[in-house]
N, C-alpha and C positions, 0 to 999 in steps of 0.2 A: 306234778303233785308229789307231796312228801311220801317217800317210799314206806315210811313207818305206818302210814294210814292205808296201806294196801296189804291184803293178805289173801292168799288163795284166789277165790273167784270174786272178791268184792273190793271195793274202794270206798273209803269213808271221806265225805266231803262236807264242807260248811253249807249252811242254809243259803239259798239264793232267793231273790224276790220271785222268781218263776215257780218256786215251790209252794206258793200260797194255795193253789187248788189242791195239790197233793195233801198238804197239812190239813186243809179244810175237810177233805174226805176222811182222813185218818182220825183226826181229833174229834170228829162228830159221829163216828161209828159207835153207836151205843152198845154194841156187842162186846166192845173191848174196854169200856169205861171202867169196869171193875178193876182192871189191871193198873190203871193210872189214877184211881180214885177221883175220876171226873164225875161231876154231878149235873153239869149243864153244858149246852152247846157253846162252841166258840164262834164268834163272828169273824168274817174276813178282815174287818177293821182291826180287831184285837190280834189276829194272827199276823197281819202285815206289820203291826207295831212290834210284835215279838221278833219277826224276821229282821226288821230294821235294827233292833237292839241286840241281835245275836252276835254282832261284831265286837261286843264288849269282851274284854279279856276275862278268862276263867277266874283269875284272881279277884276281879271286881264283881263279876256276875255270880260266882260260886256254882256255875253250871255251864254245860256245853252240850248242844245237840248237834249231831252229825247225821247226814243222810247216808244210808247204806245203798250203794248202787252196784250193779253188776259191772264187770269190766267193759261191757258193751254200753254202759251209760244209763241203764234202766233202773230207776229208783224202786227198791223193794221193801224198804223199811227205814227205821231210825234207831239210833243208839244214843243214850244220854249219859253224861256224868252229872251228878247233882250233889248237893250238900258238900261241895268241895271244901275241905278244911286244910289250908296250907300250913297251919301250925302243927296239926297232928298228922299231916300227910295221908289223908284218907278221902275217899269219895264213894258215893253210891253210884250204882250203874243199873241202867234199865235198857231193855231192848224190845223192839217190835218188828216183826216181819208181818206186814199187813195182810196180804192176800193169801188165802189158804193154799192156792196152787204154787206159791213161792216158798212154802214151809217144807221142811225135811229135805232141802237141797244143799244144806251146808252153809247157807248165807249167814245165819245167826252165829254159827260156830266160827266162821272166818272173821266176821265183824267183831265178835267178842275178843278173839285173839288179837286183832289189830288194835283195838282200844285198850286192852290190858297192856300190850307192849308199849303203846304211846304213854299211858298213864305212868307206868313204871319207869320208862327210859327218859321221857321228856318232862313230865310233871313231878317225877321222883316220889310218887306216892308210896307209902309203906303198905297200904292195904286198900282193897276195894270191897264193897259189900253189896249184896242184892237182897231185897225183900221180895219173897215169892209166896203166893198163896199155896196152901198145902195141897190143893187139888190141881195145881198147874204142873202136871208131871213132865211135859216137854221142857219147860223152863228149868225145873229141878235137874233134869238129866243134862241139859245144856250146861248149866253152871257147874255141876259136879264134874262133868267131862273136861271142863276148862280149869279144873284144879281148885274150885271153891269148895269149902267144907261147911257143913251145917254147924252153926255155933249157938243157935238159940231158937226159941219158939215164942211168939206172942199169941197166947191163947185167945180164941174168939175175938180176933182183932178186926176182922172185916165183916161187915153186915151185907149180906146178899139176899136177893129174893128167896133163895132156897135155904136160908139160915146163916148162922155164924160160921166163919171159917178162921182157922188159925193162920198166921203168917210166919213163914220160916225165914230165918236170917242166915245167909250164906256169906262167908268171908274168904277172901284170897289174900294171904299175907306174903309179901315179897321179902326175901331175905337180903 
């Protein structure tokens, strides 16, 4: 595996057909839909199609999803580059550590570091950005610790059952 896609205790890898049950569980977990703006369940058919098409080049697809796995090979989450813009050399980044018992173990930190290094060194992006809901304190801390800085606020951007939430924009600019 490409050394740049390994950092600390995690390895980032491409989606595999065997990941369908994993994605089905993760994508259909209504407790985290607010993070990805999901409004309806995904079928296995749609996810199988997504996995099949995930081999498209990031320059064509404008996105890339990688599975975060421990060095022992256990999948703990996913990390995405999206809205990839090769003209302006930027992309959005999102991350999920699915199970509560896998959080606060450094997996997200290591995965974010590996993907930032890959985006900077191989895709030659100038900047990455993350959109984070104002009440998602663990994600805010994760991205701040990784060198992302708050650059803006979209007021009342996300409607949730408990009311409107603002979305914060964090950026990491590579020199």
